[in-house]
N, C-alpha and C positions, 0 to 999 in steps of 0.2 A: 886739701882742699882748700882755697883761698878765696877770698872776694874781693871785688874793686866797686865801690860805692862812692862816686862824687856828684851825688845829688841827683842820680840819674836811676835807672832801673838796675838792680843789683844784677852784677855777673859774675858766676862761680867759673873757676877753673881750676883744672889739675893738671900738673906737668907730669905726664906719664913715663916720657923717656926723653932726656936729654942727648941729642944728636951731636952738636956741636957748636961751637962760639965762630961765628965767619969775622968778628972783628969788636973790640973792647975800645970806647970812646975815652976822652980824657976825665970826664966824670963818672967813670967807672959802669956805665951801662954798657950792656953788651948785645950786639946784633947775634940772634941764636936761632938755631935750627932744633926744634922740639916737636915731640909727639904732644898734643895738649887736648885734652876734654874740655869744652866751654858749655857750661851751662847744662850738664849731665848727658850732652849728646854725644855723638859718634867721635872717636879720636882722629884728629886731623893734623897734617904737618903743620906747624905754624912757625912764621917768621917773622919776627921783630925785635926790636929792642926793648931789653928788661933791665929793670934795677938792680942793684947787686943784691937785695935780698929776695927778688924774684916775686915781690909784692906789688909793685907798680911796672905797667907796661906802656910802650906806645903803639900806635894803630900798627898793624901790621897786615900779613897775608896769611890765608889758611887754605889748605889744599886736602883735598879728600885722597883716597889712596889712588884712586884712578887718576885723577888731576896730578898727583906728584909724581906717578910713573910717568905721564904723558910730558910733563916738564922735564924729567930727568933725560928722557929722549931728546927732547928739543935742546937742550943746554948740551948734551954729549954730541950732537950732530954740529951744533954751531962752535964748541969749543975742543973737538976732537983734534 
């Protein structure tokens, strides 16, 4: 479990499962899909850029299991 505290409330997270890398930019940060537990809450699908050591991240989007399933159906319909 790691935390990120840039002068704000402490945020804790644990990457439970690495799903895949969508892209990696020139500075080594990767846009990734992971299952992440934030602040001890329920596991969520998380899509955001992570630093190479996974200690820093940029803003991203998180989805419950139900939201992720619906997003999957929407994307499959669009790109099928």
